[in-house]
GUKOLFI-952886 format. One record per residue: residue in one letter; x, y, z of N, C-alpha, C, O in turn. Coordinates in steps of 0.1 Angstrom, whole numbers, padded with zeros to 4 digits, always signed. Layout:
BEGIN
aXYZXYZXYZXYZ;...
END
This chain:
BEGIN
m+0004-0013-0002+0006+0000+0006+0008+0010-0003+0001+0019-0007;i+0023+0005-0008+0035+0023-0002+0033+0028-0018+0036+0024-0029;c+0025+0044-0011+0017+0049-0024+0038+0043-0034+0039+0034-0042;r+0050+0052-0030+0059+0046-0044+0063+0037-0048+0071+0036-0056;d+0055+0028-0040+0069+0013-0047+0050+0006-0056+0049-0004-0062;k+0040+0012-0054+0028+0013-0065+0025+0022-0071+0022+0033-0066;q+0026+0018-0084+0023+0038-0092+0014+0030-0103+0015+0020-0110;f+0006+0039-0102-0004+0035-0117-0012+0052-0122-0013+0061-0114;d-0015+0051-0133-0019+0055-0149-0032+0066-0153-0039+0071-0162;w-0027+0068-0129-0037+0078-0132-0049+0091-0139-0060+0097-0137;r-0037+0089-0149-0040+0104-0157-0050+0098-0170-0062+0100-0172;a-0037+0088-0178-0048+0074-0187-0062+0072-0182-0069+0078-0190;d-0071+0066-0173-0075+0069-0170-0092+0080-0166-0104+0078-0163;g-0082+0092-0171-0093+0111-0169-0088+0114-0160-0082+0124-0162;l-0087+0112-0152-0087+0119-0134-0076+0131-0137-0070+0132-0148;r-0076+0137-0130-0070+0156-0130-0058+0149-0115-0046+0152-0115;y-0062+0145-0109-0054+0142-0097-0059+0128-0092-0069+0121-0093;y-0047+0126-0084-0048+0110-0074-0052+0112-0064-0048+0116-0053;t-0064+0107-0070-0079+0104-0058-0070+0092-0048-0059+0088-0051;y-0077+0090-0036-0077+0075-0031-0082+0068-0031-0077+0057-0031;n-0099+0071-0031-0100+0057-0041-0097+0049-0058-0103+0038-0061;y-0090+0054-0063-0091+0053-0072-0075+0047-0067-0074+0035-0071;f-0066+0051-0061-0054+0039-0056-0057+0027-0048-0051+0017-0052;l-0066+0026-0037-0079+0015-0033-0076+0005-0046-0066-0002-0050;r-0087+0008-0050-0088-0002-0065-0077-0005-0066-0071-0011-0058;r-0072+0001-0077-0061-0001-0083-0046-0012-0072-0037-0020-0075;a-0050-0009-0061-0041-0015-0046-0039-0032-0043-0031-0041-0043;f-0060-0028-0042-0063-0047-0033-0072-0051-0045-0077-0062-0046;g-0075-0040-0056-0080-0050-0070-0095-0050-0064-0102-0061-0065;h-0101-0038-0058-0116-0046-0051-0119-0028-0044-0112-0019-0049;r-0129-0024-0034-0132-0011-0025-0123-0020-0015-0122-0032-0012;v-0116-0006-0010-0116-0009+0009-0121+0005+0013-0114+0015+0011;q-0135+0005+0019-0137+0012+0029-0131+0016+0041-0125+0007+0046;r-0131+0031+0049-0121+0026+0060-0135+0029+0072-0146+0035+0068;v-0133+0024+0082-0143+0024+0096-0129+0025+0108-0119+0019+0111;s-0140+0039+0114-0132+0043+0120-0133+0033+0137-0143+0027+0141;v-0118+0035+0145-0119+0031+0158-0112+0049+0167-0106+0058+0163;d-0117+0045+0178-0116+0051+0189-0111+0046+0201-0119+0045+0211;a-0099+0042+0204-0090+0034+0213-0093+0044+0228-0092+0039+0239;g-0097+0060+0226-0097+0064+0236-0085+0075+0242-0083+0083+0252;f-0078+0072+0232-0064+0082+0237-0073+0099+0241-0085+0102+0240;t-0060+0108+0244-0059+0122+0246-0051+0128+0236-0047+0121+0226;c-0046+0144+0237-0034+0148+0237-0033+0155+0240-0042+0162+0243;p-0010+0159+0241-0005+0160+0246-0007+0177+0251-0001+0182+0261;n-0022+0190+0239-0024+0197+0240-0034+0197+0249-0038+0207+0255;v-0041+0187+0252-0053+0182+0260-0051+0183+0271-0057+0191+0278;d-0037+0171+0278-0038+0168+0290-0032+0174+0297-0034+0170+0309;g-0023+0187+0295-0009+0201+0299+0002+0195+0295+0012+0201+0298;t+0004+0188+0292+0013+0182+0288+0025+0194+0274+0037+0195+0276;v+0021+0198+0265+0024+0206+0261+0020+0219+0262+0027+0228+0262;a+0003+0220+0263-0009+0233+0261-0015+0224+0273-0012+0215+0281;l-0027+0233+0268-0039+0233+0274-0056+0238+0268-0062+0249+0267;g-0058+0228+0267-0080+0231+0261-0078+0229+0244-0083+0236+0235;g-0066+0217+0240-0069+0215+0226-0062+0227+0216-0055+0236+0219;c-0066+0224+0202-0062+0232+0189-0073+0243+0189-0085+0244+0194;t-0066+0251+0183-0078+0264+0183-0093+0257+0178-0103+0255+0185;f-0092+0254+0165-0105+0246+0158-0114+0229+0166-0125+0223+0164;c-0104+0226+0175-0104+0205+0181-0123+0207+0182-0127+0218+0186;d-0131+0196+0180-0135+0195+0188-0140+0182+0181-0144+0180+0170;n-0136+0170+0193-0132+0153+0182-0145+0150+0179-0147+0147+0167;r-0155+0150+0186-0171+0147+0181-0166+0151+0173-0156+0144+0169;s-0170+0162+0164-0170+0166+0147-0165+0160+0142-0169+0153+0133;f-0151+0161+0147-0145+0154+0136-0144+0134+0132-0140+0130+0122;s-0150+0124+0142-0142+0109+0140-0159+0110+0150-0162+0113+0161;p-0167+0103+0134-0187+0092+0138-0175+0087+0150-0177+0095+0159;s-0164+0077+0155-0167+0070+0167-0171+0077+0178-0179+0073+0186;r-0163+0090+0178-0168+0095+0193-0179+0105+0194-0177+0115+0201;r-0189+0104+0189-0207+0101+0186-0214+0093+0187-0226+0094+0186;l-0207+0081+0188-0218+0068+0193-0205+0061+0208-0193+0061+0212;p-0221+0056+0212-0203+0046+0221-0197+0037+0218-0199+0029+0208;k-0188+0038+0228-0181+0029+0224-0172+0018+0228-0163+0024+0235;g-0170+0006+0228-0173-0006+0228-0152-0009+0227-0143-0001+0224;g-0151-0021+0230-0138-0028+0225-0139-0020+0215-0147-0011+0214;i-0126-0025+0203-0117-0020+0195-0121-0031+0187-0122-0027+0175;l-0125-0048+0187-0132-0056+0174-0141-0052+0176-0145-0046+0166;k-0153-0053+0191-0169-0047+0187-0173-0031+0178-0183-0026+0173;q-0159-0026+0178-0159-0010+0170-0163-0014+0153-0173-0013+0146;i-0146-0021+0151-0145-0024+0144-0160-0032+0134-0162-0028+0122;d-0169-0043+0139-0175-0043+0139-0198-0036+0139-0207-0043+0135;e-0198-0029+0141-0209-0020+0137-0202-0014+0131-0210-0015+0121;g-0191-0006+0126-0189+0003+0116-0186-0002+0103-0186+0006+0093;i-0185-0018+0104-0189-0019+0096-0203-0023+0092-0209-0014+0086;r-0207-0030+0095-0225-0025+0102-0234-0020+0096-0244-0024+0092;r-0223-0003+0097-0229+0006+0095-0226+0007+0078-0234+0007+0069;l-0212+0007+0077-0209+0011+0063-0214+0004+0053-0211+0008+0042;k-0224-0009+0054-0227-0017+0049-0240-0015+0045-0242-0020+0033;t-0249-0010+0050-0258-0002+0046-0256+0008+0035-0264+0010+0026;r-0243+0014+0039-0241+0028+0021-0228+0019+0010-0225+0025+0000;y-0224+0009+0011-0217+0004+0010-0215-0008+0002-0214-0017+0010;k-0214-0013-0016-0212-0027-0012-0198-0031-0009-0191-0025-0017;c-0191-0038-0001-0175-0037+0005-0176-0051+0017-0183-0054+0027;d-0166-0056+0008-0159-0059+0024-0148-0067+0030-0147-0078+0034;h-0141-0053+0029-0125-0051+0034-0125-0036+0034-0124-0026+0026;f-0125-0040+0056-0121-0024+0053-0104-0025+0054-0096-0035+0052;t-0103-0010+0059-0096+0000+0066-0097-0002+0080-0108-0008+0083;a-0088+0000+0091-0091+0004+0109-0086+0014+0105-0077+0014+0096;y-0090+0025+0110-0086+0039+0109-0088+0047+0125-0097+0055+0129;f-0077+0044+0133-0075+0049+0150-0075+0066+0144-0065+0072+0142;q-0089+0072+0142-0085+0084+0141-0086+0100+0152-0079+0109+0152;p-0099+0097+0160-0094+0108+0171-0090+0109+0179-0087+0098+0184;a-0085+0121+0188-0073+0122+0196-0061+0119+0185-0060+0120+0173;t-0052+0115+0194-0035+0115+0191-0036+0098+0192-0037+0093+0203;n-0036+0090+0180-0033+0076+0181-0015+0068+0193-0015+0059+0202;t-0006+0074+0189+0003+0070+0195+0006+0075+0208+0017+0075+0213;y-0002+0078+0213+0001+0088+0227-0001+0075+0235-0012+0069+0233;a+0003+0072+0239+0001+0057+0253+0019+0052+0253+0027+0058+0246;p+0024+0039+0260+0031+0030+0259+0031+0019+0249+0024+0009+0247;v+0040+0025+0244+0041+0008+0235+0040+0001+0240+0043-0009+0233;d+0035-0005+0251+0030-0016+0254+0017-0019+0251+0012-0029+0245;e+0011-0010+0256-0007-0005+0255-0011-0003+0237-0018-0010+0229;l-0005+0005+0236+0000+0004+0215-0006-0008+0209-0016-0012+0204;r+0011-0015+0215+0005-0030+0204-0005-0035+0210-0012-0038+0200;e-0009-0037+0218-0023-0046+0221-0031-0041+0214-0037-0047+0206;l-0033-0025+0217-0046-0024+0204-0046-0023+0193-0056-0026+0186;y-0033-0019+0187-0029-0022+0166-0034-0040+0167-0040-0044+0158;f-0031-0046+0176-0028-0057+0167-0043-0065+0169-0048-0072+0160;e-0049-0061+0181-0066-0063+0182-0069-0064+0164-0072-0073+0157;a-0067-0048+0159-0070-0041+0153-0074-0050+0141-0084-0051+0134;i-0059-0056+0139-0054-0058+0125-0060-0074+0124-0063-0078+0113;s-0063-0083+0137-0071-0095+0144-0080-0097+0129-0078-0105+0120;h-0093-0083+0129-0104-0091+0130-0104-0097+0110-0097-0092+0101;p-0111-0104+0109-0109-0107+0096-0111-0102+0082-0110-0109+0072;q-0113-0089+0083-0125-0077+0074-0118-0072+0072-0120-0066+0062;v-0101-0070+0080-0096-0057+0086-0082-0063+0076-0074-0072+0078;v-0082-0051+0062-0068-0054+0053-0061-0039+0050-0056-0035+0040;a-0062-0035+0062-0052-0022+0062-0052-0015+0078-0061-0018+0086;l-0044-0006+0082-0047+0000+0093-0043+0016+0088-0039+0022+0077;s-0044+0019+0097-0041+0043+0094-0042+0040+0109-0048+0033+0117;i-0031+0052+0107-0031+0056+0126-0026+0077+0128-0017+0085+0128;g-0040+0075+0129-0034+0093+0128-0025+0098+0144-0026+0093+0155;t-0019+0106+0141-0009+0108+0155-0004+0126+0151-0005+0135+0142;r-0002+0124+0155+0008+0143+0158+0023+0142+0157+0028+0135+0165;p+0032+0148+0147+0048+0141+0151+0058+0145+0157+0069+0148+0154;d+0050+0145+0172+0051+0150+0189+0053+0137+0200+0057+0137+0211;c+0048+0129+0191+0039+0117+0201+0045+0102+0189+0039+0092+0189;v+0061+0105+0179+0056+0094+0178+0082+0089+0173+0090+0088+0164;p+0082+0085+0197+0091+0086+0193+0102+0073+0196+0098+0068+0207;d+0108+0068+0194+0116+0055+0185+0112+0045+0186+0109+0039+0176;d+0110+0040+0198+0104+0029+0203+0085+0030+0199+0079+0020+0203;v+0082+0033+0197+0067+0040+0182+0074+0037+0170+0071+0029+0161;l+0081+0044+0171+0080+0042+0152+0085+0026+0145+0084+0022+0133;n+0092+0022+0155+0104+0007+0159+0082-0001+0163+0083-0013+0166;l+0069+0001+0164+0065-0009+0169+0054-0010+0149+0050-0019+0142;l+0054+0006+0145+0050+0009+0133+0054+0002+0121+0048-0001+0111;t+0070+0001+0126+0077-0008+0109+0075-0018+0117+0069-0025+0110;e+0075-0027+0132+0067-0037+0127+0060-0038+0122+0061-0046+0113;l+0044-0030+0124+0031-0035+0124+0032-0029+0104+0022-0028+0097;a+0043-0027+0101+0042-0028+0084+0046-0032+0074+0046-0029+0062;s+0053-0041+0085+0055-0056+0080+0043-0068+0078+0045-0078+0071;r+0034-0066+0082+0030-0076+0083+0012-0071+0075+0007-0078+0066;i+0008-0061+0079-0001-0053+0074+0001-0040+0061+0014-0040+0061;p-0001-0035+0055-0005-0026+0049-0007-0010+0059-0018-0010+0064;l+0000+0003+0062-0005+0008+0077+0003+0020+0064+0013+0020+0056;t-0009+0032+0066-0003+0043+0070-0002+0054+0083-0011+0051+0091;v+0001+0061+0086+0005+0067+0099+0002+0087+0090+0008+0091+0080;e-0009+0094+0098-0015+0102+0094-0005+0112+0107-0004+0110+0119;y+0000+0125+0098+0005+0133+0110-0001+0146+0106-0003+0153+0096;g-0003+0146+0113-0008+0166+0113-0003+0174+0118-0001+0179+0129;m+0005+0177+0100+0014+0188+0102+0012+0200+0098+0021+0208+0099;q-0006+0205+0092-0010+0211+0093-0010+0222+0087-0019+0228+0081;t+0001+0225+0090+0010+0239+0084+0026+0238+0083+0031+0230+0091;m+0036+0245+0075+0051+0247+0077+0051+0260+0087+0062+0263+0091;h+0042+0266+0092+0041+0287+0093+0039+0280+0108+0031+0271+0110;d+0048+0288+0118+0055+0286+0131+0047+0295+0135+0041+0290+0144;a+0042+0306+0133+0027+0315+0135+0017+0310+0137+0009+0313+0146;s+0014+0298+0126+0004+0296+0122-0003+0282+0137-0013+0281+0144;l+0010+0274+0134+0005+0266+0147+0003+0271+0162-0006+0267+0170;h+0013+0279+0163+0015+0290+0182-0006+0294+0177-0014+0293+0186;w-0009+0298+0168-0024+0302+0168-0034+0293+0168-0044+0295+0175;m-0033+0281+0161-0038+0269+0168-0037+0264+0178-0044+0254+0181;n-0025+0271+0187-0021+0259+0204-0017+0248+0201-0019+0241+0211;r-0010+0239+0189-0010+0233+0186+0007+0222+0197+0012+0210+0195;g+0010+0230+0207+0022+0228+0208+0037+0229+0209+0044+0229+0219;h+0039+0229+0193+0050+0227+0190+0047+0233+0177+0037+0235+0171;d+0070+0235+0172+0069+0237+0163+0070+0237+0147+0069+0225+0147;h+0070+0239+0138+0072+0231+0124+0085+0219+0127+0083+0207+0127;d+0094+0223+0128+0106+0217+0141+0104+0200+0139+0107+0188+0137;v+0097+0207+0143+0093+0185+0154+0088+0174+0136+0093+0164+0132;t+0077+0184+0131+0075+0169+0113+0087+0169+0107+0091+0160+0100;v+0095+0182+0110+0112+0183+0101+0116+0166+0109+0114+0156+0102;d+0121+0165+0122+0125+0158+0125+0117+0141+0128+0124+0131+0130;a+0101+0142+0127+0095+0133+0130+0091+0121+0117+0088+0109+0117;m+0094+0135+0105+0097+0131+0093+0112+0119+0089+0114+0107+0085;e+0120+0130+0091+0130+0118+0089+0133+0111+0099+0145+0113+0100;r+0129+0103+0108+0131+0094+0118+0118+0082+0110+0122+0070+0112;s+0105+0082+0101+0093+0081+0095+0103+0074+0080+0105+0063+0077;v+0108+0090+0071+0106+0082+0058+0114+0067+0053+0126+0072+0050;g+0115+0056+0051+0126+0049+0048+0124+0032+0063+0133+0025+0068;r+0103+0032+0067+0107+0026+0077+0091+0014+0065+0081+0008+0069;g+0094+0015+0058+0082+0006+0054+0058+0011+0052+0047+0007+0047;f+0063+0020+0062+0047+0022+0060+0047+0037+0055+0055+0046+0053;e+0034+0036+0054+0030+0052+0040+0032+0064+0052+0032+0063+0064;l+0033+0076+0043+0031+0091+0055+0023+0096+0050+0025+0098+0038;c+0012+0098+0055+0006+0109+0050+0003+0124+0056+0000+0121+0067;a+0002+0137+0054+0000+0147+0051-0015+0151+0054-0024+0152+0046;h-0016+0155+0074-0030+0166+0070-0023+0179+0067-0011+0181+0070;i-0030+0188+0061-0027+0202+0056-0036+0213+0055-0042+0215+0044;m-0037+0223+0067-0054+0230+0059-0051+0238+0060-0042+0241+0069;l-0057+0250+0050-0056+0257+0043-0067+0270+0044-0077+0266+0039;g-0068+0280+0047-0068+0292+0056-0070+0292+0064-0081+0294+0069;l-0058+0289+0071-0054+0294+0086-0055+0312+0084-0054+0320+0075;p-0058+0313+0101-0058+0334+0101-0045+0334+0094-0036+0325+0096;g-0045+0342+0087-0030+0357+0085-0017+0349+0070-0008+0354+0063;e-0025+0329+0071-0018+0328+0056-0021+0334+0045-0032+0338+0048;t-0018+0337+0033-0018+0342+0027-0018+0331+0013-0014+0320+0016;k-0021+0334+0003-0020+0319-0005-0004+0312-0011-0002+0301-0017;s+0002+0321-0009+0014+0319-0011+0022+0311-0003+0030+0303-0007;m+0018+0314+0015+0025+0308+0021+0011+0293+0024+0017+0284+0030;m-0001+0291+0022-0004+0279+0013+0004+0271+0006+0004+0259+0009;l+0012+0274-0003+0011+0266-0015+0028+0265-0006+0035+0255-0007;d+0030+0272+0000+0048+0264+0004+0043+0259+0017+0048+0266+0026;s+0037+0251+0022+0029+0242+0029+0031+0232+0018+0043+0229+0017;g+0025+0226+0011+0028+0221+0002+0040+0220+0000+0046+0214+0008;r+0048+0226-0011+0055+0222-0008+0066+0214-0003+0074+0206-0008;e+0065+0220+0013+0071+0208+0024+0071+0197+0025+0080+0189+0029;a+0058+0193+0022+0051+0183+0024+0063+0170+0012+0068+0159+0013;v+0061+0179+0002+0064+0167-0009+0078+0169-0004+0083+0158-0004;r+0088+0181+0001+0101+0181+0003+0108+0167+0016+0118+0162+0019;l+0090+0167+0021+0093+0162+0041+0095+0150+0038+0099+0141+0046;g+0091+0146+0018+0087+0131+0013+0082+0125+0013+0086+0115+0008;f+0066+0125+0020+0052+0120+0023+0048+0115+0011+0050+0120-0001;d+0041+0107+0014+0034+0094-0003+0022+0100-0004+0015+0095-0013;a+0013+0115+0008+0001+0111+0009+0002+0129+0009+0012+0135+0007;v-0009+0134+0012-0016+0143+0019-0034+0138+0016-0040+0130+0008;k-0038+0148+0028-0053+0152+0031-0052+0167+0034-0047+0173+0043;i-0058+0172+0021-0058+0183+0022-0070+0190+0032-0079+0183+0036;h-0070+0204+0037-0090+0203+0046-0085+0217+0045-0073+0222+0043;n-0103+0224+0047-0100+0236+0046-0109+0243+0066-0116+0240+0075;l-0099+0255+0061-0103+0249+0082-0121+0260+0086-0127+0270+0084;y-0121+0251+0092-0137+0249+0098-0141+0247+0109-0140+0236+0114;a-0146+0259+0118-0151+0266+0135-0165+0259+0136-0175+0264+0131;v-0165+0245+0142-0174+0239+0151-0179+0247+0162-0175+0259+0162;k-0187+0244+0172-0194+0252+0178-0183+0242+0192-0175+0232+0191;h-0188+0252+0205-0175+0253+0216-0165+0256+0212-0159+0253+0223;t-0159+0260+0207-0139+0260+0204-0137+0273+0203-0142+0283+0197;p-0126+0271+0211-0119+0289+0204-0130+0295+0191-0139+0304+0190;l-0124+0284+0182-0124+0296+0168-0134+0298+0163-0136+0304+0153;a-0149+0286+0176-0161+0296+0173-0161+0309+0176-0165+0317+0167;d-0156+0315+0187-0156+0321+0192-0150+0329+0184-0152+0341+0186;q-0141+0326+0175-0132+0336+0171-0144+0342+0157-0147+0354+0158;v-0147+0338+0151-0155+0335+0143-0170+0347+0149-0171+0359+0147;a-0178+0339+0157-0187+0351+0161-0179+0367+0168-0185+0377+0171;r-0169+0366+0167-0167+0382+0172-0155+0389+0155-0147+0399+0153;g-0161+0379+0149-0155+0383+0135-0140+0391+0138-0137+0403+0137;e-0134+0381+0142-0114+0380+0138-0116+0372+0133-0128+0371+0137;v-0113+0362+0125-0111+0345+0120-0123+0350+0107-0134+0353+0111;q-0118+0348+0093-0128+0349+0079-0128+0338+0073-0118+0337+0066;l-0136+0329+0073-0133+0315+0062-0134+0314+0056-0146+0317+0055;m-0128+0309+0045-0128+0316+0031-0140+0311+0024-0149+0303+0026;s-0137+0319+0016-0151+0320+0008-0151+0301-0006-0140+0299-0011;m-0163+0290-0010-0157+0278-0011-0150+0285-0031-0145+0276-0038;r-0151+0302-0037-0150+0304-0044-0122+0301-0050-0116+0296-0059;d-0118+0309-0037-0106+0308-0026-0104+0295-0031-0098+0291-0040;y-0112+0289-0021-0110+0276-0017-0102+0268-0032-0091+0266-0037;i-0114+0267-0034-0113+0255-0049-0095+0261-0056-0085+0254-0058;d-0095+0278-0060-0092+0280-0067-0070+0280-0057-0058+0278-0060;t-0076+0281-0047-0062+0280-0039-0066+0258-0040-0074+0258-0031;v-0065+0250-0043-0068+0235-0038-0062+0235-0056-0060+0225-0062;v-0062+0239-0058-0062+0238-0078-0043+0240-0079-0034+0232-0083;e-0045+0252-0074-0030+0253-0079-0019+0250-0062-0010+0256-0057;f-0027+0238-0058-0017+0231-0044-0019+0219-0052-0008+0214-0053;l-0026+0212-0059-0023+0200-0066-0011+0202-0080-0001+0196-0083;e-0017+0213-0085-0005+0215-0092+0012+0212-0088+0022+0209-0096;l+0012+0213-0076+0025+0218-0075+0037+0202-0064+0048+0201-0059;l+0018+0189-0064+0025+0179-0060+0023+0167-0070+0014+0163-0077;p+0038+0160-0068+0043+0152-0080+0032+0141-0082+0025+0138-0072;e+0031+0134-0096+0015+0126-0096+0020+0111-0090+0016+0100-0094;h+0026+0114-0084+0031+0093-0068+0024+0101-0058+0020+0092-0051;m+0020+0111-0054+0022+0119-0041+0003+0118-0043-0004+0125-0050;v-0002+0106-0035-0019+0101-0033-0024+0115-0027-0017+0124-0022;v-0043+0116-0030-0048+0133-0020-0059+0119-0020-0067+0114-0029;e-0057+0116-0008-0066+0114+0001-0077+0122+0006-0087+0116+0004;r-0078+0132+0011-0090+0140+0012-0084+0160+0006-0073+0166+0005;i-0103+0164+0003-0094+0178-0001-0106+0184+0004-0109+0194-0002;s-0112+0182+0012-0117+0191+0019-0124+0183+0035-0123+0171+0037;g-0129+0193+0046-0127+0189+0053-0146+0190+0055-0152+0196+0046;e-0155+0184+0066-0164+0188+0069-0163+0185+0084-0154+0182+0091;a-0182+0188+0086-0182+0184+0098-0194+0185+0099-0199+0195+0095;p-0206+0174+0105-0224+0175+0105-0226+0191+0115-0221+0199+0123;p-0237+0187+0104-0247+0200+0109-0248+0215+0120-0249+0227+0121;v-0248+0197+0129-0249+0201+0146-0241+0211+0153-0243+0218+0162;y-0231+0208+0144-0218+0208+0150-0211+0218+0141-0202+0225+0146;l-0214+0220+0126-0210+0238+0123-0218+0249+0124-0230+0253+0125;i-0200+0255+0122-0208+0271+0126-0209+0278+0111-0217+0286+0107;g-0194+0271+0104-0196+0274+0084-0178+0272+0085-0171+0270+0095;p-0174+0274+0074-0186+0277+0064-0195+0264+0054-0190+0253+0050;s-0208+0270+0053-0218+0262+0048-0220+0255+0036-0230+0249+0032;w-0204+0259+0029-0203+0251+0017-0190+0233+0015-0184+0225+0008;c-0194+0240+0031-0187+0220+0033-0191+0211+0036-0187+0199+0037;l-0198+0216+0036-0218+0206+0044-0218+0194+0031-0220+0182+0034;d-0216+0199+0015-0219+0191+0002-0201+0194-0004-0193+0202-0009;k-0201+0181+0000-0187+0171-0007-0192+0171-0018-0183+0175-0026;p-0206+0168-0025-0202+0163-0048-0198+0179-0048-0187+0183-0053;a-0206+0187-0045-0204+0201-0045-0186+0204-0049-0182+0206-0061;i-0184+0204-0044-0171+0203-0040-0152+0195-0052-0144+0198-0060;i-0154+0191-0048-0155+0176-0058-0155+0185-0077-0147+0186-0087;k-0172+0189-0073-0178+0184-0087-0164+0201-0094-0157+0202-0104;a-0168+0213-0081-0162+0229-0082-0154+0224-0086-0156+0224-0098;l-0138+0216-0080-0126+0210-0085-0126+0206-0100-0122+0213-0109;d-0132+0194-0102-0128+0190-0104-0126+0196-0128-0119+0195-0138;e-0142+0204-0122-0148+0217-0139-0140+0226-0132-0150+0232-0128;e-0131+0233-0128-0121+0242-0128-0109+0236-0133-0103+0244-0141;m-0104+0227-0131-0092+0219-0131-0093+0213-0148-0083+0207-0152;v-0103+0215-0158-0108+0211-0168-0105+0226-0174-0098+0227-0184;r-0110+0238-0167-0111+0255-0174-0104+0252-0179-0103+0251-0192;r-0091+0248-0162-0078+0257-0168-0067+0249-0179-0057+0254-0184;d-0072+0236-0179-0065+0229-0187-0054+0222-0178-0042+0223-0182;t-0056+0216-0164-0044+0217-0161-0047+0204-0147-0056+0196-0147;w-0041+0204-0140-0033+0189-0131-0026+0188-0124-0020+0198-0120;q-0023+0173-0117-0017+0176-0101-0006+0169-0110-0006+0159-0117;g+0003+0177-0105+0016+0176-0107+0023+0190-0124+0033+0190-0130;k+0014+0195-0124+0020+0204-0139+0029+0207-0132+0039+0200-0132;y+0029+0213-0127+0043+0222-0116+0050+0217-0112+0060+0223-0110;s+0050+0204-0108+0057+0197-0100+0072+0200-0100+0077+0197-0111;a+0082+0205-0091+0096+0204-0094+0100+0186-0100+0111+0183-0103;
END
């Protein structure tokens, strides 16, 4: 499942960028859906290790389905997640996705038990682990390397941006040099590395956002998740939006930025997501992010209009 080891000619199949669904179907030969797993982790900027209160934009209930449901054991969660997904998709193969909070933020023996329980499920064919770059000490990376020798593994780092001022605004609890260090110790260990990049952060120009994309490429990420900044209830960002201190991106500005972002990415880099969303009950804005099909359609149409594609201007 490592992107650089499995190259597929997505442009020959009429795509403008290397979508995750396309990659999974070619890599596995069939549909693979993600099932969210909540192992009950917290974050170091929630529990006071590096900060308090969590990220400025964050309410994990809005980001992860598993935080909005009663929580059971790992295998029970996977079974329940599969049951729900099967009502929407014709699919028998799944990625267990440790999604909410920081999923390497625990003693390595505890992590081992949780991860290996997840991959013991007969319908789980891959594993994804979302975490922060300041929470991958060498013993954890060694465990992830062992896991990757047994099952396709993706490790997602919440890079968000390369700009320290933005990281400070979001109460991240670390600077960008932490991501650089994590990647230097992670590349070449046999698992896919995916960067979360957030567009529309206060004070960032389009040029600054594109610089974060270039940096993700330089650091050696295999894949990227692109997110728009959106505000959900009961967060500091919600208060800042209400006071008029933060303006959220319009859909037109977002699509324009994503097109130029994709043009800078190499053709082998999988685009796992192009926008973020939250349930309407939590969302404050922007409302356009609720209509994901419309975003995908607008992006495709704009790339056709410009006659452009992912990698057109990559180094």
